[in-house]
BAVEX-311787 format. One record per atom (N, C-alpha, C): residue number from 0; x, y, z. Coordinates in steps of 0.02 Angstrom, whole numbers, plus 50000, padded with zeros to 5 digits. Example, Ala and Ser with C-alpha at 12.3 -4.5 7.8 and 13.67 -1.06 7.14 Angstrom:
BEGIN
n,c1,c2,c3
0,50660,49716,50390
0,50615,49775,50390
0,50660,49835,50390
1,50642,49888,50354
1,50684,49947,50357
1,50645,50002,50394
//
This chain:
BEGIN
n,c1,c2,c3
0,54439,53102,53644
0,54410,53138,53587
0,54401,53089,53529
1,54341,53087,53502
1,54326,53045,53445
1,54333,53085,53381
2,54369,53058,53332
2,54379,53092,53268
2,54346,53052,53212
3,54307,53087,53171
3,54278,53057,53111
3,54306,53093,53050
4,54330,53054,53002
4,54361,53082,52942
4,54315,53069,52882
5,54302,53122,52844
5,54259,53118,52785
5,54302,53126,52722
6,54291,53084,52672
6,54328,53090,52609
6,54296,53141,52563
7,54234,53159,52576
7,54200,53211,52537
7,54150,53245,52583
8,54123,53301,52561
8,54075,53338,52602
8,54010,53299,52608
9,53984,53290,52668
9,53918,53258,52676
9,53864,53298,52639
10,53814,53263,52613
10,53759,53297,52579
10,53721,53340,52629
11,53707,53402,52610
11,53677,53449,52658
11,53601,53442,52663
12,53567,53422,52609
12,53494,53419,52612
12,53471,53368,52664
13,53497,53306,52666
13,53477,53260,52719
13,53493,53287,52789
14,53548,53325,52794
14,53566,53354,52859
14,53516,53408,52880
15,53491,53447,52831
15,53440,53497,52847
15,53376,53464,52871
16,53358,53408,52840
16,53298,53372,52861
16,53309,53342,52931
17,53369,53316,52943
17,53385,53289,53009
17,53383,53343,53063
18,53404,53403,53043
18,53405,53459,53091
18,53335,53478,53112
19,53285,53466,53069
19,53216,53486,53085
19,53181,53436,53130
20,53205,53374,53134
20,53169,53322,53171
20,53161,53337,53245
21,53213,53363,53280
21,53203,53377,53352
21,53149,53428,53367
22,53131,53469,53317
22,53079,53520,53328
22,53009,53493,53321
23,53002,53431,53299
23,52936,53402,53289
23,52911,53371,53354
24,52851,53390,53378
24,52825,53361,53440
24,52826,53285,53438
25,52841,53254,53494
25,52845,53182,53504
25,52906,53154,53469
26,52912,53166,53404
26,52970,53140,53366
26,53035,53166,53396
27,53036,53229,53416
27,53097,53259,53443
27,53121,53228,53507
28,53079,53191,53542
28,53099,53159,53605
28,53120,53087,53597
29,53120,53061,53536
29,53138,52992,53525
29,53213,52980,53530
30,53234,52921,53552
30,53305,52904,53553
30,53334,52909,53483
31,53395,52935,53479
31,53427,52944,53414
31,53410,53010,53382
32,53362,53047,53411
32,53343,53113,53385
32,53352,53166,53439
33,53333,53149,53500
33,53338,53197,53556
33,53411,53211,53572
34,53427,53275,53580
34,53496,53296,53595
34,53508,53294,53670
35,53570,53279,53688
35,53591,53283,53758
35,53596,53356,53777
36,53600,53371,53841
36,53606,53440,53863
36,53663,53447,53913
37,53692,53507,53914
37,53738,53524,53967
37,53810,53504,53956
38,53828,53474,53899
38,53898,53455,53887
38,53919,53473,53817
39,53984,53484,53809
39,54013,53497,53744
39,54032,53430,53712
40,54011,53417,53650
40,54025,53352,53620
40,54100,53339,53613
41,54119,53278,53629
41,54189,53256,53625
41,54201,53227,53555
42,54197,53271,53504
42,54195,53248,53435
42,54231,53297,53390
43,54274,53271,53346
43,54308,53310,53296
43,54291,53281,53227
44,54272,53325,53181
44,54256,53304,53113
44,54308,53333,53066
45,54332,53292,53019
45,54386,53315,52975
45,54371,53297,52902
46,54394,53340,52857
46,54398,53326,52786
46,54469,53339,52763
47,54496,53293,52726
47,54565,53300,52702
47,54566,53311,52627
48,54615,53349,52604
48,54624,53359,52532
48,54567,53396,52499
49,54542,53448,52532
49,54488,53488,52503
49,54515,53529,52445
50,54483,53525,52387
50,54503,53565,52329
50,54446,53612,52311
51,54463,53664,52273
51,54414,53715,52255
51,54389,53705,52184
52,54324,53700,52177
52,54292,53697,52111
52,54286,53769,52086
53,54320,53785,52032
53,54323,53853,52008
53,54253,53879,51990
54,54211,53836,51963
54,54143,53858,51944
54,54103,53876,52006
55,54111,53836,52060
55,54076,53851,52122
55,54102,53916,52152
56,54168,53925,52150
56,54198,53987,52176
56,54172,54047,52137
57,54168,54041,52071
57,54142,54096,52031
57,54070,54113,52050
58,54030,54061,52061
58,53960,54073,52080
58,53956,54107,52149
59,53999,54085,52195
59,54002,54115,52262
59,54022,54189,52256
60,54075,54201,52217
60,54098,54270,52209
60,54044,54315,52180
61,54006,54289,52133
61,53953,54329,52102
61,53898,54347,52151
62,53878,54299,52193
62,53825,54312,52241
62,53849,54359,52296
63,53912,54353,52315
63,53937,54391,52373
63,53974,54455,52354
64,53990,54464,52290
64,54022,54526,52269
64,54097,54527,52269
65,54129,54469,52276
65,54202,54466,52273
65,54226,54467,52201
66,54284,54498,52188
66,54313,54495,52121
66,54344,54426,52109
67,54350,54407,52047
67,54384,54345,52029
67,54459,54355,52042
68,54491,54304,52070
68,54562,54309,52086
68,54594,54241,52094
69,54658,54241,52113
69,54697,54179,52120
69,54696,54152,52191
70,54665,54189,52238
70,54661,54166,52307
70,54588,54165,52329
71,54573,54126,52380
71,54504,54120,52404
71,54484,54181,52446
72,54423,54205,52439
72,54398,54256,52486
72,54403,54230,52558
73,54409,54276,52604
73,54419,54256,52674
73,54362,54215,52702
74,54301,54223,52675
74,54244,54185,52700
74,54234,54119,52664
75,54270,54108,52609
75,54256,54049,52568
75,54272,53982,52602
76,54325,53976,52642
76,54336,53911,52675
76,54277,53888,52718
77,54235,53935,52739
77,54174,53918,52775
77,54131,53871,52733
78,54133,53879,52667
78,54094,53836,52622
78,54117,53763,52628
79,54183,53754,52633
79,54211,53686,52637
79,54193,53652,52703
80,54178,53693,52754
80,54164,53666,52820
80,54090,53662,52837
81,54047,53693,52797
81,53977,53699,52817
81,53944,53631,52828
82,53956,53583,52784
82,53925,53517,52793
82,53950,53483,52857
83,54013,53496,52876
83,54038,53469,52939
83,54005,53505,52998
84,53993,53570,52991
84,53957,53607,53044
84,53888,53574,53055
85,53853,53561,53001
85,53787,53531,53006
85,53790,53460,53035
86,53841,53423,53015
86,53849,53355,53042
86,53859,53357,53117
87,53900,53404,53139
87,53912,53411,53211
87,53849,53432,53248
88,53813,53481,53221
88,53754,53508,53256
88,53695,53459,53256
89,53693,53413,53208
89,53639,53364,53207
89,53657,53300,53244
90,53718,53295,53268
90,53737,53238,53310
90,53702,53246,53377
91,53676,53192,53404
91,53638,53197,53467
91,53682,53216,53526
92,53748,53213,53519
92,53792,53234,53573
92,53798,53310,53576
93,53775,53345,53523
93,53776,53418,53524
93,53720,53441,53572
94,53734,53489,53616
94,53687,53503,53671
94,53622,53539,53652
95,53616,53564,53590
95,53555,53600,53570
95,53531,53575,53503
96,53465,53573,53495
96,53437,53558,53429
96,53455,53615,53382
97,53474,53600,53319
97,53498,53653,53274
97,53447,53706,53258
98,53384,53687,53244
98,53333,53737,53228
98,53320,53781,53289
99,53324,53844,53280
99,53316,53890,53336
99,53381,53920,53360
100,53438,53889,53343
100,53502,53919,53360
100,53512,53983,53321
101,53544,54033,53351
101,53557,54097,53320
101,53633,54105,53313
102,53655,54118,53251
102,53725,54134,53239
102,53737,54205,53263
103,53766,54212,53321
103,53770,54277,53355
103,53834,54316,53336
104,53890,54281,53334
104,53954,54313,53321
104,53996,54268,53277
105,54047,54298,53245
105,54090,54259,53203
105,54160,54290,53203
106,54210,54248,53209
106,54280,54271,53206
106,54317,54230,53155
107,54350,54263,53108
107,54391,54231,53058
107,54461,54259,53063
108,54511,54215,53067
108,54581,54235,53062
108,54610,54204,52999
109,54631,54247,52954
109,54666,54224,52894
109,54740,54234,52906
110,54776,54180,52916
110,54848,54185,52928
110,54885,54201,52863
111,54860,54175,52809
111,54883,54194,52742
111,54829,54173,52693
112,54826,54205,52634
112,54776,54184,52586
112,54788,54112,52562
113,54733,54077,52547
113,54737,54010,52518
113,54730,54018,52443
114,54778,53992,52406
114,54775,53996,52333
114,54719,53950,52307
115,54690,53970,52252
115,54636,53930,52222
115,54659,53860,52205
116,54723,53853,52186
116,54748,53787,52165
116,54777,53746,52223
117,54772,53771,52285
117,54797,53733,52343
117,54742,53689,52371
118,54761,53629,52394
118,54715,53587,52432
118,54730,53596,52506
119,54679,53587,52547
119,54688,53598,52618
119,54645,53548,52657
120,54661,53542,52721
120,54622,53499,52766
120,54580,53543,52812
121,54522,53518,52832
121,54476,53556,52875
121,54459,53514,52936
122,54460,53545,52994
122,54442,53512,53057
122,54390,53554,53093
123,54338,53522,53120
123,54283,53556,53153
123,54269,53524,53221
124,54260,53566,53273
124,54240,53540,53338
124,54203,53594,53376
125,54167,53575,53428
125,54131,53622,53471
125,54173,53637,53533
126,54162,53697,53561
126,54201,53717,53619
126,54164,53769,53659
127,54184,53776,53722
127,54165,53832,53765
127,54090,53841,53773
128,54055,53790,53795
128,53985,53797,53814
128,53983,53841,53877
129,53944,53896,53874
129,53947,53945,53927
129,53880,53981,53932
130,53869,54016,53989
130,53804,54049,53998
130,53797,54114,53959
131,53735,54131,53947
131,53715,54196,53918
131,53656,54219,53959
132,53646,54284,53962
132,53592,54311,54004
132,53524,54282,53986
133,53514,54262,53922
133,53450,54236,53901
133,53454,54163,53879
134,53508,54128,53898
134,53514,54058,53878
134,53586,54034,53883
135,53612,54008,53827
135,53680,53982,53826
135,53714,53998,53760
136,53781,53998,53761
136,53821,54007,53702
136,53866,53945,53693
137,53881,53929,53631
137,53929,53877,53616
137,53965,53896,53552
138,54029,53879,53547
138,54069,53894,53488
138,54077,53832,53445
139,54078,53843,53380
139,54101,53792,53333
139,54165,53818,53301
140,54218,53782,53311
140,54285,53803,53290
140,54305,53764,53228
141,54328,53800,53177
141,54351,53769,53115
141,54423,53791,53101
142,54464,53743,53083
142,54535,53757,53068
142,54552,53727,53000
143,54581,53768,52957
143,54605,53745,52891
143,54680,53743,52892
144,54708,53687,52873
144,54780,53677,52872
144,54803,53652,52804
145,54866,53665,52788
145,54896,53641,52727
145,54959,53602,52746
146,54963,53539,52725
146,55022,53498,52743
146,55086,53532,52719
147,55136,53533,52763
147,55200,53563,52746
147,55242,53513,52706
148,55269,53535,52651
148,55307,53491,52606
148,55370,53466,52641
149,55376,53400,52647
149,55437,53369,52672
149,55444,53368,52747
150,55407,53410,52784
150,55417,53414,52857
150,55373,53366,52896
151,55319,53343,52864
151,55273,53299,52899
151,55223,53336,52942
152,55231,53402,52949
152,55185,53441,52989
152,55133,53475,52944
153,55101,53526,52971
153,55051,53562,52933
153,55051,53635,52954
154,55031,53678,52907
154,55028,53750,52918
154,54955,53771,52928
155,54941,53803,52985
155,54875,53830,52996
155,54868,53894,52955
156,54820,53895,52909
156,54813,53953,52864
156,54749,53992,52877
157,54700,53961,52910
157,54635,53994,52918
157,54600,53964,52979
158,54568,54007,53019
158,54530,53983,53077
158,54465,54023,53082
159,54413,53990,53106
159,54348,54023,53115
159,54317,53999,53180
160,54287,54045,53216
160,54246,54028,53274
160,54176,54056,53264
161,54127,54012,53258
161,54057,54031,53254
161,54028,54027,53325
162,54002,54081,53350
162,53970,54081,53416
162,53894,54077,53406
163,53865,54023,53432
163,53793,54010,53425
163,53758,54022,53491
164,53698,54049,53487
164,53658,54065,53546
164,53596,54021,53548
165,53584,53990,53604
165,53523,53952,53616
165,53482,53987,53670
166,53421,54006,53653
166,53378,54041,53701
166,53342,53990,53745
167,53347,53998,53810
167,53310,53955,53857
167,53310,53988,53925
168,53270,53963,53970
168,53267,53991,54037
168,53328,53969,54078
169,53341,54006,54130
169,53395,53987,54175
169,53464,54012,54155
170,53467,54061,54110
170,53532,54088,54090
170,53561,54133,54144
171,53623,54154,54132
171,53656,54201,54179
171,53704,54244,54138
172,53731,54295,54171
172,53773,54343,54136
172,53834,54308,54105
173,53854,54334,54046
173,53913,54307,54014
173,53974,54317,54058
174,54018,54268,54057
174,54078,54271,54098
174,54132,54317,54068
175,54130,54328,54002
175,54175,54375,53970
175,54135,54422,53927
176,54156,54485,53919
176,54117,54533,53880
176,54117,54515,53806
177,54064,54534,53772
177,54061,54524,53699
177,54116,54564,53667
178,54151,54536,53617
178,54209,54570,53588
178,54194,54637,53556
179,54133,54647,53532
179,54116,54710,53499
179,54065,54751,53540
180,54063,54738,53604
180,54018,54776,53648
180,54036,54850,53644
181,53986,54891,53629
181,53997,54963,53625
181,54020,54988,53557
182,54035,54943,53511
182,54057,54963,53444
182,53995,54974,53400
183,53991,55032,53368
183,53934,55047,53325
183,53955,55046,53252
184,53908,55032,53209
184,53921,55031,53137
184,53934,55102,53113
185,53984,55112,53070
185,53997,55180,53043
185,53938,55204,53000
186,53936,55268,52989
186,53884,55297,52946
186,53889,55266,52876
187,53832,55246,52849
187,53831,55213,52785
187,53832,55262,52727
188,53864,55240,52672
188,53867,55281,52611
188,53847,55242,52549
189,53848,55175,52554
189,53833,55134,52495
189,53769,55094,52508
190,53720,55101,52464
190,53657,55066,52472
190,53658,55000,52433
191,53634,54947,52465
191,53627,54882,52432
191,53553,54865,52429
192,53528,54855,52369
192,53459,54835,52359
192,53457,54759,52356
193,53425,54727,52405
193,53426,54655,52411
193,53359,54626,52389
194,53362,54581,52341
194,53301,54551,52313
194,53274,54497,52359
195,53212,54481,52350
195,53179,54430,52391
195,53208,54361,52382
196,53242,54348,52326
196,53269,54281,52314
196,53342,54275,52335
197,53369,54326,52370
197,53439,54324,52391
197,53454,54262,52433
198,53410,54246,52479
198,53421,54187,52521
198,53426,54123,52481
199,53384,54117,52429
199,53386,54057,52387
199,53450,54055,52345
200,53472,54113,52321
200,53533,54114,52281
200,53594,54097,52323
201,53597,54123,52384
201,53653,54106,52427
201,53649,54033,52450
202,53589,54009,52463
202,53580,53939,52482
202,53606,53892,52428
203,53597,53911,52365
203,53618,53869,52309
203,53694,53859,52308
204,53732,53909,52331
204,53805,53902,52330
204,53832,53879,52398
205,53796,53893,52452
205,53822,53877,52519
205,53797,53810,52545
206,53740,53787,52521
206,53709,53727,52548
206,53667,53740,52610
207,53665,53803,52634
207,53627,53821,52693
207,53555,53836,52672
208,53513,53784,52673
208,53443,53790,52652
208,53396,53793,52712
209,53417,53827,52764
209,53373,53838,52821
209,53310,53873,52796
210,53250,53848,52814
210,53188,53877,52788
210,53179,53951,52802
211,53211,53977,52853
211,53203,54048,52870
211,53232,54094,52816
212,53275,54066,52772
212,53307,54106,52721
212,53274,54099,52652
213,53229,54052,52643
213,53208,54033,52575
213,53147,54071,52549
214,53091,54066,52585
214,53028,54095,52561
214,52992,54128,52620
215,52950,54178,52606
215,52911,54208,52660
215,52870,54157,52699
216,52840,54109,52664
216,52797,54060,52697
216,52838,54015,52744
217,52895,53991,52722
217,52935,53947,52764
217,52965,53985,52823
218,52981,54049,52813
218,53008,54089,52868
218,52955,54104,52920
219,52892,54114,52897
219,52838,54128,52945
219,52826,54070,52991
220,52840,54009,52968
220,52832,53950,53011
220,52879,53951,53071
221,52932,53992,53066
221,52980,53997,53121
221,52977,54066,53154
222,52923,54103,53143
222,52912,54165,53179
222,52936,54228,53147
223,52961,54224,53085
223,52985,54284,53050
223,52929,54310,53004
224,52924,54376,52994
224,52872,54402,52950
224,52885,54386,52876
225,52947,54374,52859
225,52966,54355,52791
225,53035,54322,52795
226,53060,54298,52738
226,53126,54266,52740
226,53180,54317,52753
227,53236,54294,52780
227,53290,54339,52800
227,53356,54319,52766
228,53400,54368,52758
228,53465,54356,52727
228,53508,54314,52774
229,53551,54273,52745
229,53600,54235,52785
229,53650,54284,52817
230,53666,54273,52879
230,53717,54314,52911
230,53784,54309,52877
231,53803,54247,52855
231,53867,54239,52822
231,53869,54271,52753
232,53811,54280,52722
232,53810,54319,52660
232,53825,54392,52676
233,53792,54419,52727
233,53802,54489,52746
233,53875,54502,52763
234,53906,54455,52799
234,53977,54462,52817
234,54020,54458,52754
235,54007,54409,52711
235,54046,54403,52649
235,54039,54465,52606
236,53978,54490,52598
236,53968,54550,52556
236,54004,54610,52586
237,54006,54614,52652
237,54041,54669,52685
237,54117,54665,52674
238,54145,54606,52681
238,54217,54598,52670
238,54235,54609,52596
239,54189,54590,52551
239,54200,54604,52481
239,54203,54679,52468
240,54163,54717,52505
240,54161,54790,52496
240,54225,54824,52518
241,54262,54792,52564
241,54326,54821,52588
241,54385,54779,52567
242,54376,54736,52516
242,54428,54690,52496
242,54495,54724,52483
243,54493,54783,52452
243,54556,54818,52435
243,54590,54847,52496
244,54558,54845,52554
244,54588,54872,52615
244,54614,54817,52661
245,54603,54754,52643
245,54621,54699,52687
245,54694,54679,52677
246,54732,54671,52732
246,54799,54644,52725
246,54797,54569,52711
247,54854,54539,52696
247,54855,54468,52680
247,54839,54426,52741
248,54859,54449,52800
248,54841,54414,52862
248,54804,54462,52908
249,54749,54438,52936
249,54707,54481,52978
249,54659,54439,53019
250,54628,54471,53067
250,54574,54441,53105
250,54513,54485,53099
251,54457,54454,53081
251,54393,54489,53076
251,54346,54463,53129
252,54319,54508,53169
252,54268,54492,53218
252,54203,54526,53196
253,54149,54488,53194
253,54084,54516,53172
253,54030,54496,53220
254,53980,54539,53226
254,53922,54525,53268
254,53859,54536,53227
255,53815,54486,53227
255,53752,54490,53191
255,53699,54515,53240
256,53675,54576,53231
256,53631,54606,53281
256,53557,54600,53265
257,53537,54613,53204
257,53466,54607,53185
257,53463,54576,53116
258,53416,54529,53105
258,53410,54499,53038
258,53388,54549,52986
259,53409,54537,52924
259,53388,54578,52867
259,53328,54545,52834
260,53270,54577,52837
260,53210,54551,52806
260,53214,54564,52730
261,53194,54514,52691
261,53197,54518,52618
261,53127,54526,52588
262,53121,54565,52534
262,53172,54609,52505
262,53180,54673,52546
263,53237,54705,52538
263,53247,54769,52574
263,53308,54805,52544
264,53317,54866,52566
264,53377,54904,52549
264,53414,54920,52613
265,53479,54906,52614
265,53520,54920,52673
265,53577,54965,52651
266,53612,54993,52701
266,53667,55039,52686
266,53730,55014,52721
267,53785,55014,52684
267,53850,54990,52709
267,53896,55049,52720
268,53933,55047,52776
268,53983,55099,52789
268,54045,55069,52821
269,54101,55104,52815
269,54163,55081,52846
269,54205,55142,52866
270,54250,55132,52914
270,54295,55184,52935
270,54359,55151,52961
271,54414,55189,52959
271,54478,55163,52980
271,54506,55208,53035
272,54531,55177,53089
272,54563,55213,53144
272,54627,55175,53160
273,54683,55201,53136
273,54746,55166,53146
273,54746,55101,53107
274,54758,55045,53141
274,54759,54980,53107
274,54693,54943,53115
275,54640,54979,53136
275,54575,54947,53146
275,54526,54973,53093
276,54498,54926,53055
276,54446,54942,53006
276,54379,54920,53034
277,54333,54966,53042
277,54266,54951,53068
277,54216,54958,53011
278,54170,54911,53006
278,54119,54914,52953
278,54052,54892,52982
279,53999,54909,52946
279,53933,54890,52970
279,53880,54896,52917
280,53824,54863,52929
280,53766,54865,52885
280,53706,54887,52926
281,53671,54938,52902
281,53612,54965,52937
281,53552,54965,52891
282,53493,54970,52921
282,53432,54977,52883
282,53424,55048,52857
283,53384,55056,52805
283,53372,55123,52779
283,53305,55152,52803
284,53257,55108,52813
284,53191,55132,52836
284,53189,55142,52911
285,53226,55100,52948
285,53230,55106,53021
285,53303,55108,53042
286,53319,55144,53095
286,53390,55148,53118
286,53411,55084,53154
287,53413,55029,53117
287,53430,54963,53144
287,53498,54942,53119
288,53541,54919,53164
288,53605,54891,53143
288,53598,54816,53133
289,53613,54793,53073
289,53609,54722,53058
289,53674,54686,53074
290,53730,54717,53057
290,53795,54686,53068
290,53846,54740,53084
291,53892,54725,53128
291,53950,54768,53140
291,54011,54723,53144
292,54067,54746,53115
292,54127,54705,53115
292,54189,54747,53119
293,54244,54716,53138
293,54309,54749,53139
293,54362,54702,53111
294,54410,54732,53077
294,54467,54696,53050
294,54530,54726,53080
295,54573,54682,53105
295,54638,54702,53132
295,54692,54661,53098
296,54744,54695,53074
296,54799,54660,53040
296,54846,54626,53088
//
């Protein structure tokens, strides 16, 4: 296993440009740009001593709907890892070109809240390349740890698994069932009116400037009728809506089912059954489920 350590977050704009190169005819087949296929990269990317910029956190909270507090929202460590995600996906050892990948599922385990004044380390690697009926799936695993005082070890405080889907011919049935198969979004009661610039506002705080989220014109170049909301914004906004119901330690599993076209109005709903909190986001004009998720303590 090869490990690369970064002293600061890589710049995301050059990484977004690098991500687009494999999609360009002829250029995408050149050495140093063309991605290998069929293997999981033997690569770990790390950042040590990550600290939280309070102004950035405030901007993130405002866009996503979290209240100001002394601990990080459960989705916020994803911000610290995003540039490493992009670095991994743009490495030619990653089996798929980044443009065209679909963020299909997401799992976050918060072992305990991370305080705003705590520094932490982040590690990112790919895992579990496997078949899907319409292509392939691969996971990007992120782990946040905090060095233990005096012991020389570290405490795992947060983990995330992003499951990405690559559409191609020759797929086969998944070897394990989807974690939320058969789970439906609860009836919605709260309407969210989403402006056309939501993707640009979230991109400004997240660094995720994928063209499909920015403008109708750039999204149409990738086959969408208009720009779409980030899946991680939808998840963050959903967890913000149930923030007062979340225990200090929990696991959240979410599935992104249909993109949210911008601008639009969607409806959020949640329900509790024992120790399981189920939530979801649906369309208002059409009976479409955009996201469904569950939280277990």
